C-alpha positions as CSV (number, residue, x, y, z in Angstrom):
1,M,0.0,0.0,0.0
2,K,2.8,2.4,0.9
3,N,4.7,1.7,-2.3
4,K,1.5,2.3,-4.4
5,A,1.1,5.7,-2.7
6,I,4.7,6.6,-3.5
7,I,4.3,5.6,-7.1
8,L,1.1,7.7,-7.4
9,A,2.8,10.6,-5.7
10,G,5.5,10.4,-8.4
11,L,3.0,10.3,-11.2
12,F,1.2,13.3,-9.8
13,A,4.6,15.2,-9.7
14,I,4.7,15.2,-13.5
15,F,1.3,14.7,-15.0
16,P,-0.9,17.5,-13.6
17,M,0.4,19.5,-16.6
18,L,-1.6,17.3,-18.9
19,S,-4.7,19.1,-17.9
20,F,-3.3,22.2,-19.7
21,A,-2.7,20.3,-22.9
22,Q,-5.2,20.6,-25.7
23,G,-6.6,17.6,-27.4
24,D,-6.2,15.4,-24.3
25,S,-7.8,12.3,-25.8
26,E,-6.3,12.2,-29.3
27,G,-3.0,14.0,-28.7
28,F,-2.0,12.5,-25.4
29,F,0.6,10.1,-26.7
30,S,1.9,12.6,-29.2
31,L,2.5,15.1,-26.5
32,W,4.1,12.5,-24.2
33,G,6.5,11.6,-27.0
34,E,7.4,15.2,-27.8
35,S,7.9,15.9,-24.1
36,A,10.3,13.0,-23.6
37,K,12.2,14.0,-26.8
38,T,12.6,17.5,-25.4
39,A,13.8,16.3,-22.0
40,V,16.4,14.1,-23.7
41,G,17.3,17.1,-25.8
42,F,18.1,19.0,-22.7
43,F,20.4,16.2,-21.5
44,W,22.1,16.1,-25.0
45,K,22.8,19.8,-25.0
46,A,24.3,19.8,-21.5
47,G,26.1,16.5,-21.4
48,W,29.6,17.7,-22.3
49,A,29.2,20.7,-20.0
50,F,28.4,18.5,-17.0
51,V,31.5,16.4,-17.6
52,L,33.7,19.5,-18.1
53,G,32.3,21.3,-15.0
54,Y,32.7,18.3,-12.7
55,I,36.2,17.5,-13.9
56,I,37.2,21.1,-13.1
57,S,35.4,20.9,-9.8
58,G,37.0,17.5,-9.0
59,A,40.5,19.0,-9.8
60,I,40.0,22.0,-7.6
61,Q,38.8,19.9,-4.7
62,A,41.8,17.6,-5.1
63,F,44.5,20.2,-5.5
64,V,43.4,23.1,-3.3
65,P,44.2,22.6,0.4
66,K,40.9,23.9,2.0
67,K,42.0,23.4,5.6
68,K,44.1,26.6,5.3
69,L,41.0,28.5,4.3
70,T,38.8,27.3,7.1
71,R,41.1,28.7,9.8
72,H,40.1,32.3,8.8
73,M,36.3,32.1,8.8
74,G,35.6,32.7,12.4
75,E,34.6,36.4,12.1
76,S,31.8,38.3,10.2
77,D,34.2,40.7,8.6
78,V,35.0,41.2,4.9
79,K,38.0,38.9,5.0
80,S,36.1,35.9,6.5
81,V,33.1,36.4,4.2
82,S,35.4,36.7,1.2
83,L,37.3,33.5,2.1
84,S,34.0,31.7,2.6
85,T,32.8,32.9,-0.8
86,L,36.1,31.6,-2.3
87,F,35.8,28.3,-0.5
88,G,32.2,27.9,-1.7
89,T,33.2,28.7,-5.3
90,I,35.7,25.9,-5.3
91,S,33.4,23.4,-3.6
92,S,30.7,21.1,-4.8
93,S,27.7,22.5,-6.7
94,C,25.4,19.8,-5.1
95,S,23.0,21.6,-2.8
96,F,22.9,18.7,-0.3
97,A,26.7,18.7,-0.2
98,A,26.7,22.4,0.3
99,L,24.6,22.2,3.3
100,A,26.6,19.4,4.8
101,A,29.9,21.3,4.2
102,A,28.4,24.5,5.7
103,R,27.3,22.6,8.8
104,S,30.9,21.2,9.1
105,L,32.4,24.7,8.8
106,F,29.9,26.1,11.3
107,L,30.9,23.3,13.8
108,K,34.6,24.0,13.3
109,G,34.1,27.6,14.3
110,A,33.1,29.5,11.2
111,H,30.9,32.5,11.9
112,F,27.2,32.2,10.9
113,V,27.6,35.0,8.4
114,S,30.5,33.2,6.8
115,T,28.6,29.9,6.8
116,I,25.7,31.5,4.8
117,A,28.2,33.1,2.4
118,F,29.6,29.7,1.8
119,M,26.2,28.2,1.1
120,F,25.3,30.8,-1.4
121,A,28.7,30.7,-3.2
122,S,28.7,26.9,-3.4
123,T,25.4,26.8,-5.3
124,N,25.6,30.0,-7.3
125,L,29.2,30.7,-8.2
126,V,30.6,27.3,-9.1
127,I,32.0,26.9,-12.7
128,E,29.8,24.0,-13.8
129,L,26.6,26.1,-13.1
130,G,28.1,28.9,-15.1
131,I,28.8,26.7,-18.1
132,L,25.2,25.3,-18.0
133,I,23.7,28.8,-17.8
134,F,25.8,30.0,-20.8
135,I,24.5,27.1,-22.9
136,F,20.9,27.4,-22.1
137,L,20.5,31.2,-21.4
138,G,23.4,33.1,-22.7
139,W,26.4,35.2,-21.5
140,E,24.2,37.9,-20.0
141,F,22.8,35.5,-17.5
142,V,26.3,34.2,-16.7
143,L,27.4,37.8,-16.0
144,A,24.3,38.3,-13.9
145,E,24.9,35.0,-12.0
146,I,28.4,36.1,-11.0
147,I,27.6,39.7,-10.1
148,G,24.3,38.7,-8.5
149,G,25.9,35.9,-6.5
150,L,28.4,38.3,-5.0
151,L,25.7,40.9,-4.4
152,L,23.5,38.2,-2.8
153,I,26.2,37.3,-0.3
154,A,26.8,41.0,0.5
155,I,23.1,41.7,1.1
156,S,22.5,38.6,3.2
157,S,25.6,39.4,5.3
158,I,24.3,42.9,6.0
159,I,20.8,41.5,6.9
160,I,22.3,38.9,9.3
161,K,24.4,41.5,11.0
162,F,21.4,43.6,11.7
163,T,19.1,40.7,12.7
164,Y,21.6,38.3,14.2
165,P,19.7,36.1,16.7
166,K,22.5,35.4,19.2
167,K,20.5,33.0,21.4
168,W,19.2,31.1,18.4
169,I,22.7,30.8,16.8
170,K,24.1,29.6,20.2
171,A,21.4,27.0,20.5
172,A,22.0,25.9,16.8
173,R,25.7,25.5,17.4
174,E,25.0,23.3,20.5
175,K,22.6,21.2,18.4
176,V,25.3,20.3,15.9
177,E,26.9,17.3,17.5
178,E,29.1,15.3,15.1
179,E,32.0,16.8,13.3
180,S,33.1,15.4,9.9
181,D,36.7,14.4,9.3
182,E,39.0,17.3,8.4
183,E,41.2,17.0,5.5
184,E,44.9,17.1,6.3
185,D,47.2,19.7,4.9
186,F,49.1,18.7,1.8
187,D,51.5,20.1,-0.7
188,W,49.4,20.8,-3.8
189,K,52.5,21.0,-6.1
190,Q,53.5,17.5,-5.0
191,R,50.0,16.2,-5.4
192,I,49.4,17.6,-8.8
193,Q,52.5,15.9,-10.1
194,S,51.5,12.5,-8.8
195,K,49.2,9.9,-10.4
196,E,47.4,9.5,-7.1
197,G,46.4,13.1,-7.2
198,W,44.8,12.7,-10.6
199,F,43.2,9.5,-9.5
200,L,41.6,11.6,-6.8
201,V,40.2,13.9,-9.4
202,G,38.4,10.9,-10.8
203,K,37.1,10.0,-7.4
204,N,35.7,13.5,-6.9
205,F,34.2,13.5,-10.3
206,V,32.3,10.3,-9.5
207,M,31.2,11.6,-6.1
208,E,29.8,14.8,-7.7
209,W,27.7,12.7,-10.1
210,K,26.5,10.4,-7.4
211,M,25.3,13.4,-5.4
212,A,23.7,15.3,-8.3
213,W,22.4,12.9,-10.9
214,K,19.0,12.4,-9.3
215,D,18.2,16.2,-9.1
216,I,19.6,16.7,-12.7
217,L,17.4,13.9,-14.1
218,I,14.3,15.1,-12.3
219,G,14.9,18.7,-13.3
220,F,15.6,18.0,-16.9
221,T,12.7,15.6,-17.3
222,V,10.2,18.0,-15.6
223,A,11.5,20.9,-17.8
224,G,11.0,18.8,-20.9
225,F,7.4,18.0,-20.0
226,V,6.6,21.5,-18.8
227,S,7.9,23.1,-22.0
228,V,5.6,21.0,-24.1
229,L,2.5,20.6,-21.9
230,V,2.1,23.9,-20.0
231,P,0.8,26.8,-22.2
232,Q,2.2,30.3,-22.1
233,S,-1.0,31.6,-20.6
234,F,-0.3,29.7,-17.4
235,W,3.1,31.4,-16.9
236,E,1.5,34.8,-17.9
237,A,-1.1,34.4,-15.2
238,I,1.5,33.6,-12.5
239,F,4.0,36.3,-13.5
240,L,1.4,38.9,-14.7
241,N,2.9,39.1,-18.2
242,N,-0.7,39.3,-19.6
243,L,-1.1,42.6,-17.8
244,Q,1.8,44.4,-19.4
245,G,0.6,47.8,-20.6
246,E,-2.2,47.7,-18.1
247,I,-0.2,48.0,-15.0
248,P,3.2,49.7,-14.5
249,D,6.3,47.6,-15.5
250,F,7.9,48.1,-12.1
251,V,4.9,46.4,-10.4
252,I,5.4,43.4,-12.7
253,R,9.1,43.3,-12.0
254,I,8.5,43.4,-8.2
255,E,5.9,40.7,-8.5
256,N,8.2,38.5,-10.6
257,A,11.0,38.8,-8.1
258,L,8.6,38.0,-5.2
259,V,6.9,35.0,-6.8
260,A,9.9,33.4,-8.5
261,P,11.4,31.9,-5.3
262,F,8.0,30.2,-4.5
263,V,7.8,28.8,-8.0
264,A,11.4,27.4,-7.6
265,A,10.5,25.9,-4.2
266,A,7.5,24.2,-5.7
267,T,9.7,22.4,-8.2
268,F,11.7,20.6,-5.4
269,I,14.7,20.7,-7.8
270,G,18.3,21.7,-6.9
271,S,20.7,24.2,-8.5
272,M,21.8,22.3,-11.6
273,G,18.4,20.8,-12.4
274,N,16.5,24.1,-12.5
275,I,18.4,25.8,-15.4
276,P,16.4,24.0,-18.1
277,L,13.2,25.2,-16.3
278,A,14.6,28.7,-16.2
279,T,15.0,28.4,-20.0
280,V,11.3,27.5,-20.2
281,L,10.4,30.5,-18.1
282,N,12.6,32.7,-20.3
283,E,10.9,31.5,-23.5
284,N,7.5,32.3,-21.9
285,G,8.4,35.9,-21.3
286,V,9.1,35.9,-17.5
287,M,11.0,39.1,-16.7
288,F,14.8,39.1,-16.0
289,A,14.1,39.8,-12.2
290,G,11.9,36.7,-12.1
291,L,14.4,34.5,-13.9
292,M,17.3,35.5,-11.7
293,G,15.1,35.1,-8.6
294,F,14.2,31.6,-9.8
295,I,17.8,30.6,-10.4
296,Y,19.0,31.8,-7.0
297,S,16.3,30.0,-5.1
298,D,17.7,26.5,-5.3
299,L,18.4,26.4,-1.5
300,M,14.8,27.3,-0.7
301,V,13.3,24.0,-1.9
302,P,11.5,22.2,1.0
303,P,13.9,19.2,1.2
304,L,16.9,21.6,1.7
305,V,15.0,23.7,4.3
306,N,14.1,20.5,6.1
307,I,17.8,19.5,6.1
308,N,18.7,22.8,7.7
309,R,15.9,22.1,10.3
310,K,17.6,18.9,11.2
311,Y,21.0,20.5,11.4
312,Y,20.1,23.7,13.3
313,G,16.5,23.4,14.5
314,P,13.3,24.9,13.0
315,R,13.9,28.5,14.1
316,I,17.3,28.8,12.4
317,A,16.1,26.9,9.3
318,L,13.2,29.4,8.9
319,Y,15.5,32.3,9.6
320,I,18.0,31.2,6.9
321,A,15.1,30.8,4.4
322,G,13.8,34.2,5.3
323,V,17.2,35.8,4.9
324,M,17.6,34.0,1.6
325,Y,14.2,35.1,0.3
326,V,14.7,38.8,1.1
327,S,18.2,38.8,-0.3
328,I,17.1,37.0,-3.5
329,V,14.3,39.5,-4.1
330,I,16.5,42.5,-3.6
331,T,19.3,41.1,-5.7
332,A,17.0,40.2,-8.6
333,L,15.5,43.7,-8.7
334,I,18.9,45.4,-8.5
335,L,20.2,43.1,-11.4
336,N,17.1,43.9,-13.5
337,Y,17.4,47.7,-13.2
338,S,21.2,47.8,-13.4
339,F,21.3,45.6,-16.5
340,E,18.6,47.7,-18.1
341,F,20.5,50.9,-17.3
342,F,23.7,49.6,-18.9
343,G,21.9,48.2,-21.9
344,V,22.7,44.5,-21.4
345,L,19.3,43.3,-20.4
346,P,18.5,40.3,-22.5
347,E,15.9,41.3,-25.1
348,G,15.2,38.0,-26.8
349,S,14.9,34.5,-25.5
350,R,16.4,31.2,-26.6
351,K,13.7,28.9,-27.8
352,V,13.6,25.5,-26.1
353,A,13.1,23.9,-29.5
354,E,16.4,25.4,-30.7
355,V,18.3,24.5,-27.6
356,T,17.1,20.8,-27.5
357,Q,17.5,20.0,-31.2
358,F,19.8,17.1,-32.3
359,K,22.2,18.0,-35.1
360,M,25.8,17.5,-36.2
361,D,27.3,20.6,-34.5
362,Y,29.8,21.3,-31.8
363,T,27.5,19.6,-29.2
364,F,27.8,16.3,-31.0
365,Y,31.6,16.4,-31.2
366,F,32.0,17.7,-27.6
367,N,29.8,15.0,-26.3
368,I,32.0,12.3,-27.9
369,L,35.2,14.0,-26.6
370,F,33.9,14.4,-23.1
371,A,32.4,10.9,-23.0
372,V,36.0,9.7,-23.5
373,L,37.1,12.0,-20.6
374,A,34.3,10.7,-18.4
375,A,35.4,7.1,-19.1
376,L,38.9,8.2,-18.0
377,M,37.6,9.7,-14.8
378,L,35.7,6.4,-14.1
379,Y,39.0,4.6,-14.6
380,F,40.8,7.0,-12.2
381,N,38.0,6.4,-9.7
382,F,38.5,2.7,-10.0
383,K,42.2,3.1,-9.2
384,T,41.3,4.9,-5.9
385,K,39.5,1.9,-4.5
386,N,42.5,0.8,-2.6
387,M,43.7,4.3,-1.8
388,K,43.6,5.5,1.8
389,E,44.3,9.1,1.0
390,G,41.4,11.6,1.4
391,G,40.7,14.7,-0.6
392,G,37.1,14.2,-1.8
393,H,33.8,14.3,-0.2
394,D,31.6,11.2,-0.1
395,H,28.0,12.3,0.7
396,D,25.7,9.6,-0.6
397,H,22.2,10.8,-0.2
398,G,19.9,7.9,0.4
399,S,22.1,5.2,-1.2
400,G,20.7,2.4,0.9
401,G,17.2,1.0,0.5
402,I,14.3,2.3,-1.5
403,S,13.6,6.0,-0.9
404,F,10.8,8.2,-2.2
405,K,13.2,10.1,-4.3
406,K,14.6,6.9,-5.9
407,V,11.1,5.7,-6.8
408,V,10.4,9.0,-8.4
409,V,13.7,9.0,-10.3
410,Y,13.2,5.5,-11.7
411,L,9.6,6.4,-12.5
412,F,10.8,9.4,-14.4
413,I,13.3,7.2,-16.3
414,S,10.5,4.9,-17.3
415,I,8.3,7.8,-18.4
416,V,11.1,9.2,-20.6
417,I,11.9,5.8,-22.1
418,I,8.2,5.1,-22.9
419,G,7.8,8.6,-24.3
420,L,10.8,8.1,-26.6
421,I,9.2,4.9,-27.9
422,L,6.0,6.7,-28.5
423,Y,7.8,9.5,-30.3
424,L,9.6,7.0,-32.6
425,I,6.5,5.1,-33.5
């Protein structure tokens, strides 16, 4: 009975959009096939970028001695926040890993302001996310992601300084009980010249994939189905685009920035998985402030808020979410107006159909090249099986047993495979 409920819940996660589709009875299977093909198109377009980004991330984590950075994060000054931002930038893009690492830093003495700065940087300033944004949305959004990420950290730091709940933070620090193992100091020059160091890159590469592939698969699949099944009128109603010309533009901008984080939270998708959905919103005319607010809100999805609740208690979890929300809205509006002022506000939108098409272009050759590199990383990971040296992170979220998320993931895989068969026939 419980398994049936889980399966039904997974179905309801993706098929409510069918009610928006026209021609439900005669076009259902056609729409299903087109949606699956679009979802796979998202994977195809981003495949090489994921491999490149995670190789770079794995190399940074293997060759940068992070322990030296953590010693200087105990204050709320510019130096500590800057180091936390740098540490987050060279860390994992996996939202779950970001929260686990932030908890570890907090336990080791990092100031709460520095901890939040690390969390924002590790999910908004990592290189693999930037590559993905460039492919799906364009260079303007990459520039906005970087500038806005730094602005987001600055704004949240100021908010926390003025609203710092000392008693809550003290209680949260007491609640954190177990400390993860610290990485020992090492000579990066010696490690980068050793084969063991490069084997470690492969291990980190595999760890990144193990942590992120479920969110990526769910996000890309949902984006494929949403792009085909949900009409533009639905997004216009949510983001007030159908009222342009009737109400002032600044009202629509503010509404977009205020609503976008809630839309992102409703997707239950992490940072890497929501970029295709941002492409869908972009195609449907959502304003720049709304798009950036959506992209920045990956840490506000309910599963991640719940993890913070387990780490620090409900008051601090809600406080973090509140600080994030206010910071995201302010940042999104500043970006919208500043980009408009300097004349770099994106005027057009990349069509999903163009992004997800299959053809013999650079994507085809890059996917072949990086598939070979991915195989090399898998070989390196295999070589680390008997290595005792650390240097990577091994957070396996729900690897044992059957979890709700695993059921949903395999359900989505089945939906895509069946959809591709329907598309071909």
